[in-house]
Structure formats: C-alpha cells, structure tokens
C-alpha positions as CSV (number, residue, x, y, z in Angstrom):
1,M,-47.6,12.4,-6.8
2,K,-50.5,10.0,-5.9
3,L,-54.1,10.5,-6.7
4,R,-57.3,9.7,-4.8
5,V,-60.7,10.5,-6.3
6,A,-63.1,10.4,-3.3
7,R,-67.0,10.4,-3.6
8,H,-69.7,9.8,-1.1
9,T,-72.6,7.3,-2.0
10,S,-75.9,5.9,-0.6
11,D,-75.2,2.5,-2.4
12,L,-71.6,1.3,-1.7
13,K,-72.3,-2.3,-2.6
14,S,-73.5,-1.4,-6.2
15,L,-70.4,0.9,-6.8
16,I,-68.1,-1.9,-5.6
17,N,-69.8,-4.3,-7.9
18,F,-69.6,-1.8,-10.9
19,Y,-66.0,-0.9,-10.6
20,T,-64.8,-4.5,-9.9
21,I,-67.2,-6.8,-11.9
22,I,-67.9,-4.4,-14.9
23,V,-64.8,-2.2,-15.1
24,G,-62.4,-4.9,-13.8
25,L,-60.6,-3.0,-11.0
26,E,-59.7,-4.4,-7.5
27,V,-60.7,-3.7,-4.0
28,I,-57.4,-2.7,-2.6
29,G,-58.5,-1.6,0.9
30,D,-61.5,-0.7,3.1
31,F,-62.5,0.7,6.4
32,K,-65.4,0.4,8.8
33,D,-66.9,3.0,11.2
34,H,-64.1,5.6,10.8
35,A,-65.8,8.6,12.4
36,G,-69.2,7.3,11.2
37,Y,-68.0,6.4,7.6
38,N,-67.4,3.1,5.9
39,G,-65.5,3.1,2.8
40,V,-63.5,1.2,0.0
41,F,-60.5,1.8,-2.1
42,I,-60.8,0.5,-5.6
43,G,-58.0,0.6,-8.3
44,G,-55.0,-1.3,-9.2
45,K,-52.2,-2.3,-6.9
46,N,-49.1,0.0,-7.0
47,T,-50.6,2.3,-9.6
48,G,-50.4,5.5,-7.7
49,W,-54.1,6.2,-7.9
50,H,-57.4,4.9,-6.6
51,L,-61.0,5.7,-6.2
52,E,-62.4,6.0,-2.7
53,F,-66.1,5.5,-2.1
54,T,-67.7,6.2,1.3
55,T,-71.1,5.8,2.9
56,S,-72.5,7.2,6.2
57,A,-75.7,8.0,7.9
58,H,-75.8,11.1,5.6
59,A,-77.3,10.5,2.1
60,A,-75.2,11.4,-0.8
61,N,-76.4,14.5,-2.7
62,H,-75.1,14.2,-6.2
63,Q,-75.6,16.5,-9.1
64,A,-73.5,14.9,-11.9
65,D,-74.1,15.9,-15.5
66,D,-73.0,14.5,-18.8
67,D,-69.7,16.1,-18.7
68,D,-68.6,14.8,-15.3
69,L,-66.5,11.9,-16.4
70,L,-64.0,9.2,-15.1
71,V,-62.0,8.1,-18.1
72,F,-60.2,4.9,-18.3
73,Y,-57.6,4.2,-21.0
74,V,-57.3,0.5,-21.5
75,D,-55.9,-2.0,-24.0
76,E,-58.0,-3.8,-26.6
77,E,-58.7,-6.9,-24.4
78,D,-59.8,-4.8,-21.4
79,Y,-62.0,-2.7,-23.7
80,N,-63.8,-5.7,-25.1
81,N,-64.1,-7.3,-21.7
82,I,-65.7,-4.3,-20.1
83,R,-68.2,-3.9,-23.0
84,T,-69.0,-7.6,-22.7
85,N,-69.4,-7.3,-18.8
86,A,-71.6,-4.3,-19.1
87,A,-74.0,-6.0,-21.6
88,A,-74.1,-9.3,-19.5
89,N,-75.2,-7.2,-16.5
90,N,-77.7,-5.1,-18.5
91,I,-75.8,-1.9,-18.2
92,R,-76.6,0.1,-21.3
93,Q,-74.1,2.5,-22.9
94,V,-75.1,6.1,-22.8
95,E,-74.5,8.7,-25.5
96,A,-71.5,11.0,-25.0
97,K,-72.3,14.7,-24.9
98,N,-68.8,15.5,-26.0
99,P,-68.4,14.2,-29.7
100,Y,-64.7,13.2,-28.9
101,W,-65.8,10.5,-26.5
102,A,-68.6,9.3,-29.0
103,A,-65.9,8.7,-31.6
104,N,-63.2,7.4,-29.2
105,G,-64.8,5.0,-26.8
106,F,-68.0,4.1,-24.9
107,K,-69.7,5.6,-21.9
108,L,-71.5,3.8,-19.1
109,P,-73.4,5.2,-16.2
110,D,-72.2,4.0,-12.7
111,P,-74.8,3.3,-10.1
112,D,-74.7,6.9,-8.9
113,G,-75.3,8.2,-12.4
114,F,-71.8,9.4,-12.9
115,R,-70.4,8.7,-16.4
116,V,-67.5,6.4,-17.1
117,V,-65.7,6.5,-20.4
118,I,-63.8,3.4,-21.6
119,T,-61.3,4.2,-24.4
120,M,-58.3,2.5,-25.8
121,C,-54.8,3.7,-25.2
C-alpha cells in the first residue's frame, strides 16, 4: 500500500519551502499545467508515501482546525533540527489542542494554517 496526501493551495512556493527547509523533506517530483494544475510531490524517496500540493486558477478554500494534523515521527537529531529551522525562520510553535501532542512533541503551522506535529519515535 502506498499513501498520497493531496491538498490544494494558493501558495505553492511557501509550502515547498516549509516542508523542505523547515521539516527537511525532499521534492521528489513535480508537474506543470496538467489540466490547469501545477503541483509538487514532497516526501522521502522510496518511502511509500508523499504529500502532493497543487495550485490552479481556483483559490484554495481551507477550513482547517486545531485537530487537523500531519504527524511526523522523527529521531532526536531531526526533532532538534526541525525545531532549530523553525526558530531560525520565525515560525512560532502553536499550542496543541490535544494534550497528548502537547506532552509528546511540538506543533507548527504550515503556510496554509494546517498544523504539523513533530514527535520522536
């Protein structure tokens, strides 16, 4: 089984920067003008999963709330690197609504306002 999490955005460049520079993932592919959509695949090579972000002439219409989360389980080195990258880029951690995540990681907002949890495996 493979997994793709796809989301439309109005700011593709900011999402690419967030998920590559801050979180440390890689751009593993992209496409341009596919039926009016441009997009990017972000993840890790040969992991069986990736994020897809698309943009088009239609603006994104998001209604994310504090419990809509992407959770990344990372080792201690990546955990510390992501925290450092976020601070260096003025991305402030946000409080977790669910107390489990408050006790077991930290939460960052991505450029579209969706929450990303970073926790150690």
